[in-house]
N, C-alpha and C positions, 0 to 999 in steps of 0.2 A: 300570309295567312289569313285566312278569310274570315271575319267574326260572324259566324251563323249562330242559329237559334240554340242548335245543340251545345257549341261550345259555350254560348251565355249560360245556359241551365247547368251546365258542367260546373263553372266558376260559381254560380249561385248557390249549388249543392255543395261544394267546396268551402266555402265562406259559411254557410249554414253549419257545417259539419265542425268546422273550428270555432266557431261562435258557441256551439252546445258543448263542446272538451273544455273551451274555456271557462264558461260558466259552473260544469259540471266540477272541475278541479277547484274551484272558488268556495265552491260549497262542501266539497269533501274536507278543505283545507281547512274550512272555518269550523267544520264538525270536530274534527281532530284535535286542534290546538285550542279551542274552548275550554275554560277550565271554570265551573260552576261553583256558585258558593256552597260550604256544606248546610244541609238540612236536619235541623235537631228535630228528631219525629219525637222523642218522651224525654221527659223531664230527668230519668234515671232515678225517680224515687221509686219504692216498692208499689206493686201492682195494687196492694190493698188499699192506697190513698187516692189510685186511680178510680178503685170502683166505689169509694167511699162517695166519689162527686157523682156516680151515676144516679140516674132518677130511679124512684122505687118504682115505679110501674113502666111497662114496655110503651115506647112510643109507637111501635109499628102495629099495624091490625093483626089480631089474631088468624093466620091461615094456617097453622098446624106445622109447619117446617121452620117459623120462624124463632129464633133462640136469644133470648135477651139475659144479659149478664145482671145480677142483683147483688149488692154489698150484705154481706151477714149482718142482721142486727148484734 
């Protein structure tokens, strides 16, 4: 069998395909098996205590459609 330019290209393309499959499989395996640590977004307390810590004025510019929450006095 003579080693021509077309057989070399075919071997390179097969090797590239195999490398891409290997890397994709490793990435997929890492995504599926990763177990991230849980994140606690709220402290579990009532909403009133969260609103009590809110500033009394809205920090955003008044553009008409901005909603700011304020604690009742």
